[in-house]
C-alpha positions in Angstrom: 108.9 -114.7 95.0 112.6 -115.4 95.0 114.9 -112.7 93.8 115.5 -114.5 90.5 111.8 -114.1 89.4 111.3 -111.5 86.7 109.3 -108.5 87.9 106.8 -109.0 85.0 105.6 -112.2 86.6 105.0 -110.5 89.9 103.2 -107.5 88.3 101.0 -109.6 86.1 100.0 -111.8 89.1 99.1 -108.8 91.1 97.0 -107.4 88.2 95.1 -110.7 88.4 94.4 -110.3 92.1 97.1 -112.7 93.4 98.7 -111.8 96.7 102.4 -111.8 96.0 105.3 -110.9 98.2 108.8 -110.6 96.8 112.0 -111.3 98.7 113.0 -107.7 97.9 109.8 -106.2 99.5 110.2 -108.5 102.5 113.8 -107.4 103.1 115.0 -111.0 102.3 116.7 -110.4 99.0 120.2 -111.1 100.4 119.2 -114.3 102.2 120.9 -117.5 101.2 118.5 -120.2 99.7 118.0 -122.2 103.0 117.2 -119.0 104.9 114.9 -117.8 102.2 112.9 -121.0 102.3 112.8 -120.7 106.1 111.5 -117.1 105.7 108.7 -118.2 103.3 107.8 -121.0 105.8 107.7 -118.4 108.7 105.2 -116.3 106.6 103.2 -119.4 105.6 103.9 -118.6 101.9 104.8 -120.9 99.1 108.1 -119.9 97.5 108.3 -119.5 93.7 111.7 -119.6 92.2 113.6 -120.0 88.9 116.8 -120.8 90.8 117.6 -124.5 90.5 119.8 -124.4 93.7 116.6 -124.1 95.7 115.6 -127.5 94.4 118.5 -129.0 96.2 117.6 -127.3 99.4 114.0 -128.5 99.2 115.1 -132.1 98.3 117.4 -132.2 101.3 114.6 -131.0 103.6 112.3 -133.7 102.2 114.9 -136.4 102.8 115.4 -135.1 106.4 111.7 -134.7 107.1 112.3 -131.0 107.7 109.0 -129.3 106.9 108.6 -126.2 104.6 105.6 -124.5 103.1 106.3 -125.6 99.5 108.3 -124.7 96.5 107.2 -124.0 92.9 110.0 -124.1 90.3 110.1 -123.0 86.7 113.2 -123.3 84.6 114.4 -119.9 83.4 114.9 -120.9 79.7 112.1 -123.3 79.1 109.1 -121.9 80.9 107.8 -118.5 79.6 106.7 -115.6 81.8 103.2 -116.0 80.4 103.0 -119.7 81.3 104.4 -119.0 84.8 101.7 -116.3 85.3 98.9 -118.7 84.1 100.0 -121.6 86.2 100.8 -119.6 89.4 97.4 -117.8 89.2 95.7 -121.2 88.9 97.6 -122.5 91.9 96.9 -119.4 94.0 93.2 -119.4 93.3 92.4 -123.1 93.5 94.6 -124.4 96.3 95.5 -123.5 99.9 99.0 -123.5 101.6 98.2 -126.6 103.7 98.2 -128.7 100.5 101.8 -127.7 99.7 103.6 -128.6 102.9 107.0 -130.0 101.9 106.1 -130.4 98.3 108.0 -129.3 95.2 106.0 -128.6 92.0 107.5 -127.9 88.6 106.0 -125.6 86.0 104.5 -125.9 83.5 101.7 -127.9 85.2 
């Protein structure tokens, strides 16, 4: 989870049995967006963010064939916390990280 993700999303996902790591818990809260995406890739985790700047970072990497483990994005104003939880739980429980290499997915699904 990027630092811009409300704690309520993280907590609800954990209550539903989803393995979630926040940037804060990983000690990566102060990393710039490119470094945060690198860190998620090092950990083989898909990054969820509500920060549109990360979309630009991911798009640049796609253009340059620079692999990353995947990015899921939800707009802060148009996608509710509940909808984020539902969609992220579905993704976590029905897919595997290999399916997400260098992909960007927008919520809602």
